[in-house]
N, C-alpha and C positions, 0 to 999 in steps of 0.2 A: 117736338119739345124745343123751346127756345134755348139758344146758346147763352150761357151766363155771360154777363158783361164783365170783362176783366177789371179788377180794382185798379185805381190809379194810386201808385205808391208815393208816399211823402215821407221824407227823412228830415228830422229837425228836432227841436226840443219840446218840452212839455207845454210851452206856450201855445203850440199849434193844436193841442188836444182839446182846447177849450174855446171854441168859436161858435157863434150863432149858426144854427142849421146843421151842426154836427152831432150825430148819434153813434157812439161806439158800442158795438154789440158784444164783442168778446175779445179776449187776449189769447193769442196762439203761441205756444212754445214750439219752435221749429228746431229740429235736429238737422245739422248739415254735415257734409264730409269735411268741412273746414273748421269744425268746432262750434262753439256757442255764439249766437248773435249777441249784440249789446243788451238785448232784452226781448220780451215778447213782442210780436207784431199785433197791433191793435186793429181789428177789422170793424168796419162800420159803414155809415153812409153820410155823405155831405150833401144836404138838400136832395136826398134820395139816390145819389150816385155812389156806387161802391168805392171805398177808399181803404187803404192799408197804411197805417202809421207806424214808424219805428223811431225811437229816440236814439240818435247816433251815439251819444256818449253814455247811454244807459240811463235809466230813470234815476233822477237825482244827480246826474252828471258825474259818473263814477270813473270814466275812462279818459285818459289823455288822448290827444289825436293819434299818437303813435301806438297806443294800446287798443284802440278800436279794432275789432275784428271785421274789417270791411268786407272780406270775402264771405264770411258767414252772413253778414247783414244783407248783402246783395243776393246771395243764394236763397235766403229765406224769403225775400220778397218775390223773386222769380218763381220759386216753388209754389207760391200761393196765387200765381196767375198774373202778377203785375207785368204790364208791358210798357207803361210809361211811368217815369220816375221823376219827381220834382223834389229837389233838395233845397233846404233853407239853412243859411249859416251866417254868422257874424264875420265881418271882414274889416280890415283897416284900409284907409284910403291913402294912396300914394300920390294923389294929385289934388290940388286945392279945390277943383271943381266938383269933386265927389264929397259931399258933405255928410257928416253924421246924421242919421235919421232917414237918409235917402236909400232907395233900392237900386240895385244894378243887376243886369242879366249877363252872365259870363258866356263868352264865346270862345276864348282861347286861354291856354294855361302855359306857364313855365313851371316845371316840376323840379323842386329842390329837396324833395324828401329822400331819405336814405335808409330808413330802418323799417320798411313796411313790406308786407307781402301783397303785391298789387296785381297778381295774375292768378287765374284759376288753373293755368296750364303748366306744363312741365311734368317730369316724372312719368314719361311714357307717351305723352301726346303734346305736340308742339303746335302753337297757333300764334300768328302775327297779324293782329287786326289793324286795319287802317284807323289812324287817329288824327289825321290832318285837321278834321273838323270835329272836335271832341264833344260838342253838345248838339242836341237835336234842333235844327233850324225851325222845324215845324212847331214844336212845343214852345221854344223860346219866342217865336213869332206870335203865338197865341197869347203868351204871357205879356209881351210888349203891347199888343193891341188892347188887351184887357186893362193893363195899367194906364194906358193913355185915356181910355174911355172913363176910367175912374178918377182921372186927373191926379194920379199918384206921382210922387217925385221919382220916376223910374226912367232909366236909360238902358240901352242894350249894348252889345259888342264890347264888353269889358275884357281886358287882359288881366288874368289872375295869377299871381305868383303863389305857389303852394310851398310853404316852408315846413320844416319838420316840427318845430316846437319842442316842448310846450312853452319855453320861454319866448317872449316877444322879441322883435328885432333889435339889434344894436342900431345906433344912429347911422353908422357907416353902411350897414346892410340896407337900411331903409332908403338911404340916398342912392345907393347903387341900383336897387330895384326901380326907383323913380327914374333914374337916368336911362334905364332900358325902355322907358315909355309905358311901363306897366301901370295899370289903374288901381288894382286892389291886391291885398295880401291876406292870406288865410292859411289854415293848417289841415284842411280836410278834403276839399272838393276834387282835386285831380285824381286822387285814389279811387273815389267813388265813380268818377267819370270813366276811368280806364276799365274798371270791372263791369260797369253798366254796358260798355261797348262789347266786351266779351260775352256778356249775358244777353246781348241783342235787345237791350232795353233802350227806349228813347229817354234821354237824360237832359235835364235842364237845371240850372242853378240860379236861385234867387239869393243874391248877396245883400245883406243888410249892413250898411256902413255904420260902424259904431265909433270910430276914432280916426285920427290922422297918423297912425303908426308912430314912427320915431323921427321922421325927417324934419319936423319943424323945430327950429332952434328955441323958440319961445316956450316950448312945452317940454316937460320932464320925460315924456314917453307914455307908454300905454300901461294902464293897470286894470286888473280883472274886474274890480268893483265898478269902475266907470263903464267898461264894456257891457257888463250885465245890466246896468241901469239904462243905458241907451237901448239895448236889445229889448228889454221888457217894456220900455215906454213906446216902442215903435213896432212891436210884433203884430199889432192890429193891422198895419199896412199889408203885411204878408198874408194875414188871414183874409182880408178883403179880396186880395188878388187871387188867392186860391179858391175862394168861394165863387168867384166869377168865372175863372177859367176851367176848373175841373168839370163842371157840367157841359161845357162846350167841347171838351176833348173826349168825354166818356162815350164809348160805344161807336166812335167814329173810326174808319179804317186809317191805318198809318200810311201816309203818302210818302214816307221817307225810306231810306235803306237800312235804318237801324236794326230792323228785325231780321236782316240777313247778313249781319256783319261777319259771321263765321264762314259764309259761303265760299269765300276765296282766301280764307285765313289759315285753314288747317294744313299743315305741312307734312305731318307724319303719314307714311304709307299705311293704309288701313290694316294690312296684314301684320304690321310691326307693332301695333298698339296692344300693350298688355291688357289682360282681362281686368286687372285692378283699376287701370286708368279708365277703361270703358265704364266700369261700374261707378267710379267716382264722378265722372263727368257726363253721365248719361243724360241728365236734365238739359245740358247744353248742346250735346253733339249727336244725340240719337237721330234727329231728323236728317243728318248728313251721312248716315250709315256707319257712324263710329260708335254707336251705343251698344248696350248689352244685347246679344242675340237672344231673341225670345221665341 
């Protein structure tokens, strides 16, 4: 019997659910040890390739960046067989060369969040994953090559500041982040990236530039209406990119180390791990001998 091809996970908004070549078959409600995900995971095929879609902020955009249950979202996708995860989100530009309507691929983060649960571990089982390179170079490289072939306004190696939100930056904050040499600012991606690493998923971020944040004196700042207008007007670029790269990645072996991120990360002695922790984290740690004894 042929081994099923793992679906490629895509997190974003509803604009990604309506693209040419996409057929969504069913919506799956997933129960996780960390509560309810933002909504159902939509399973289907993009040009015949298995995909799994999840709306980060819930259908209709009901959750703020701080309210999103990132742990449940990533767990749900992992439990459905996802190995590679591509996330799409709106970002502000901190540098004049990154213009609204353009796409960027994130390679590094500065984390300024403070109100989020951003690890699966603790409460009986400790893990410290390597996060020096927080995104998957292989998936990001495939996205960059596809974007160049499509002649999209796409660049790689962006540095992303992740703020808490939900309010946009003050002008002073925006100029501080700009002085650090950061390229982009957003409210979601680093939390997803941390959890993707713990879940041993390949992770890549397509950032859609929607505004210039608040650093430009000649502008009043950012407003949600303008962000949504640019996002909706340009989501077709992300759709084209996904439609090109997903078939290239599907069914191919992962040449990176993302799939064994926990191999040297688990600190707790196996005999000290409580049964409850083993049960809660079985999906992640069973292959390393920390799961439920069967």
